[in-house]
C-alpha positions, 0 to 999 in steps of 0.5 A, spaced: 650 388 556 647 395 555 654 398 555 656 392 550 650 394 546 652 402 546 659 401 545 658 396 539 652 400 536 657 406 536 663 403 533 659 400 527 655 407 526 662 410 526 664 405 520 658 406 516 660 413 516 667 412 513 668 415 506 671 410 501 678 414 502 678 413 509 679 405 508 686 406 506 688 411 512 693 408 517 689 405 523 691 405 531 693 398 530 700 397 528 701 394 521 693 395 519 690 400 515 683 402 517 680 397 512 684 391 516 681 394 522 674 393 519 675 386 517 678 384 524 671 387 527 667 382 522 671 376 525 670 379 532 663 379 531 663 372 528 667 370 535 661 373 539 656 370 535 660 363 536 661 364 543 654 366 545 651 360 542 656 355 545 653 354 552 657 350 557 655 347 564 662 348 567 664 353 573 667 360 570 674 360 569 675 367 567 671 373 569 671 380 565 678 382 567 682 375 567 679 374 560 685 378 557 692 376 557 698 381 557 702 379 550 708 381 547 708 388 544 706 386 537 710 388 531 705 387 525 708 380 523 704 376 526 701 370 522 694 372 524 695 379 523 698 378 516 691 374 514 687 379 516 690 384 511 689 379 506 682 378 507 681 385 507 684 386 501 680 381 498 674 385 499 676 390 494 671 395 495 669 399 502 662 398 501 663 390 501 666 391 508 661 396 511 655 391 508 659 385 511 660 388 518 653 391 518 650 384 517 654 380 522 655 386 527 647 387 527 646 379 528 652 379 534 648 385 537 642 382 537 645 375 540 648 380 546 641 383 547 638 376 548 643 372 552 642 370 559 647 374 563 648 369 568 649 363 563 656 360 562 659 360 555 666 357 552 671 361 548 679 360 548 678 353 552 675 358 558 669 359 561 665 365 563 658 368 564 655 371 558 655 378 562 663 377 564 664 376 556 660 381 554 663 386 559 670 384 556 668 386 549 666 393 551 674 394 552 675 391 545 670 395 542 672 402 545 680 400 544 678 399 536 674 405 536 680 409 538 684 405 533 679 407 528 679 414 529 686 415 530 687 419 524 680 421 522 678 427 526 672 427 523 669 420 525 665 420 531 669 418 538 667 412 542 661 413 548 664 416 554 661 411 558 664 406 554 671 409 555 670 410 563 668 402 563 674 400 559 678 404 564 675 401 570 676 394 567 683 396 564 685 398 572 682 391 574 687 388 569 693 392 571 691 391 579 692 399 580 688 405 578 691 409 573 693 417 575 687 421 576 690 426 572 689 422 566 682 422 562 679 416 560 681 416 553 689 418 555 689 412 560 687 407 555 691 410 549 697 410 554 697 404 558 696 400 551 702 403 548 697 407 543 700 414 545 707 415 549 706 419 555 708 426 556 714 427 561 709 429 566 704 423 565 711 419 565 712 422 572 705 421 574 706 413 572 712 413 576 709 415 582 703 410 582 703 406 589 704 399 584 710 399 579 707 398 572 710 395 566 707 399 560 705 399 555 700 393 555 698 389 549 692 385 551 689 379 547 
């Protein structure tokens, strides 16, 4: 939960420091501008709040790794993706997006701090411990922090600890360690299709003991 808080705080701080003109730039998510990504983060924060106040008595059906599903590669045409774009445009002014993220995001952060790590919560018709749910979201925050800063070299990067924990979780999802020559950031970007591997990196992937079907789209 500490890493959840650090990653989430860093991501919200990066958004708060954006210039108005940054919101019209592309993000690292296919089909989304930075403003669309920030709108998605608001919805993510709402999901965290809803999940943490949805306790269940059933046994866990997922953990931090199996929470994630491997999806088809996005095209930017998904109806939900299109809805995010329309919602983001409705804010009109960047400061409104910043305000809403700070408002809902701080509440989600506080709820995470108060959550019983061993308590069980329900989301997407699955059951997880609160600890596993929040650990899964470290990967969400870290990937979206990389998306946010993809074309913003002046923006603060995600915390190194979050990158490291996210890589470890991603390796659990794929069932093998990614090449040690990859930095944590490179491993996350390449494995999720956010950056194509160089020829040497492609060769390193080919030499892994377990063949991987990359890139991965997680949802």
